[in-house]
C-alpha positions in Angstrom: 119.5 91.6 79.5 120.2 94.1 82.3 118.7 97.5 83.1 121.2 100.4 82.4 119.9 102.2 85.5 119.5 99.8 88.3 121.1 96.6 86.8 118.0 94.5 87.4 117.4 91.6 85.0 115.0 92.6 82.2 113.3 90.3 79.7 113.7 90.8 76.0 111.0 93.0 74.4 110.2 95.0 77.6 110.0 98.7 77.2 110.6 99.8 80.8 112.5 98.1 83.6 110.0 96.4 86.0 112.2 97.3 89.0 112.9 101.1 88.4 110.9 102.1 85.4 113.8 103.3 83.3 113.4 102.8 79.5 115.1 99.6 78.4 117.8 100.1 75.8 119.7 97.3 74.2 123.0 99.2 74.5 123.9 102.0 76.8 124.7 105.4 75.2 127.9 107.0 76.5 126.9 110.5 75.4 126.9 113.3 78.0 123.2 113.8 77.4 122.4 110.1 78.1 124.6 110.1 81.2 122.9 113.2 82.6 119.4 111.7 81.9 120.5 108.4 83.7 121.9 110.3 86.7 118.8 112.6 86.9 116.5 109.5 86.8 118.5 107.8 89.5 118.5 110.9 91.7 114.7 111.3 91.5 114.2 107.6 92.2 116.6 107.6 95.2 114.9 110.7 96.6 111.8 108.6 97.1 113.4 105.7 99.0 113.4 105.6 102.9 114.9 102.7 104.8 113.4 101.8 108.2 114.1 99.2 110.8 111.5 97.5 113.0 111.9 98.3 116.7 110.5 96.1 119.5 109.3 97.4 122.9 109.3 95.3 126.0 107.6 95.4 129.3 108.9 94.0 132.6 106.4 92.7 135.0 106.3 90.2 137.9 105.8 87.3 135.5 108.8 88.3 133.3 109.5 90.2 130.2 106.9 90.5 127.4 106.9 92.2 124.1 104.7 95.3 124.3 104.7 96.5 120.7 106.6 97.3 117.6 107.3 100.4 115.6 109.3 101.5 112.6 112.4 103.8 112.9 113.9 105.6 110.0 117.5 104.5 109.6 118.2 106.7 106.5 117.3 107.7 103.0 118.8 106.4 99.7 119.5 110.0 98.6 121.9 110.5 101.6 124.0 107.3 100.9 127.4 107.4 99.2 129.3 104.3 98.1 131.8 103.1 100.7 130.6 105.6 103.4 128.5 104.7 106.4 125.6 106.9 107.4 125.1 106.3 111.1 121.6 106.7 112.6 120.7 107.7 116.1 119.5 104.2 116.8 121.6 102.1 119.3 121.3 98.4 120.1 122.9 96.0 122.5 126.6 95.0 122.2 127.0 92.0 119.8 128.8 88.8 120.6 130.4 86.7 117.9 128.7 83.4 119.0 125.2 84.0 117.7 123.5 85.4 114.7 120.6 87.8 114.7 118.0 89.1 112.3 116.8 92.6 111.7 113.6 93.4 109.9 113.8 96.3 107.4 111.1 98.2 105.5 112.1 99.9 102.3 109.6 102.7 101.4 109.8 103.4 97.6 107.5 106.3 96.8 105.0 105.1 99.3 105.2 101.4 98.3 106.7 99.5 101.3 108.6 96.2 100.9 109.8 94.3 104.0 112.9 92.3 104.2 114.8 90.4 106.9 118.6 90.8 107.1 120.5 88.2 109.1 124.0 88.9 110.6 126.5 86.3 111.6 129.2 88.4 113.4 132.8 87.3 112.9 133.8 89.3 116.0 132.3 90.9 119.0 131.2 94.6 118.8 131.1 96.5 122.1 129.1 99.6 121.1 126.4 99.1 118.6 124.7 101.8 116.5 122.8 101.1 113.3 123.9 102.6 110.0 123.7 102.2 106.2 126.5 101.8 103.8 125.9 102.6 100.1 127.1 100.0 97.6 125.9 101.4 94.3 122.9 103.5 93.1 120.3 101.0 94.4 122.1 98.7 96.8 123.1 99.2 100.4 124.4 97.2 103.4 123.2 97.5 107.0 126.0 98.4 109.4 126.1 97.5 113.1 128.8 98.8 115.4 130.6 102.1 115.6 132.7 104.1 113.2 135.9 102.3 114.3 134.5 98.7 114.7 131.5 97.4 112.7 130.1 94.6 110.7 128.2 94.8 107.5 125.3 92.8 106.2 125.1 91.2 102.7 123.9 93.6 100.0 120.3 94.6 100.0 118.5 95.9 96.9 116.4 99.0 97.4 114.1 98.2 94.5 112.1 95.0 94.2 
């Protein structure tokens, strides 16, 4: 069975979806009231979700380059995402070559409950200017974008809910 709200797998006999908390119904209702209730629930849930990326700081000294610390930078919020559009953040990174993959560490804050996830990219082409953005897939799925508005690559889909 699948949740009508977030499409997560739900076991038989469960009253609420373990991923989003929406009441589990055997069949979806197509009435305007049900549709409004579903959209209101999704909107409230998405308003709580913040997507962050781990940033590394480096220090240059006589003995070389060493990592000096890490921090989290907000890339965007789920409420601001729209399917098929990229929301670009103010975060820039190095140009990307197509000959190596790289991994980005994300933290998805869901109402104060953080979940960390690694996202690996294997670029199929070089990207000269790299900004970080988010592309909405559906209500609770997004892709990380790296590049610029004219030339970018997208990660595999990432679920916002556990």
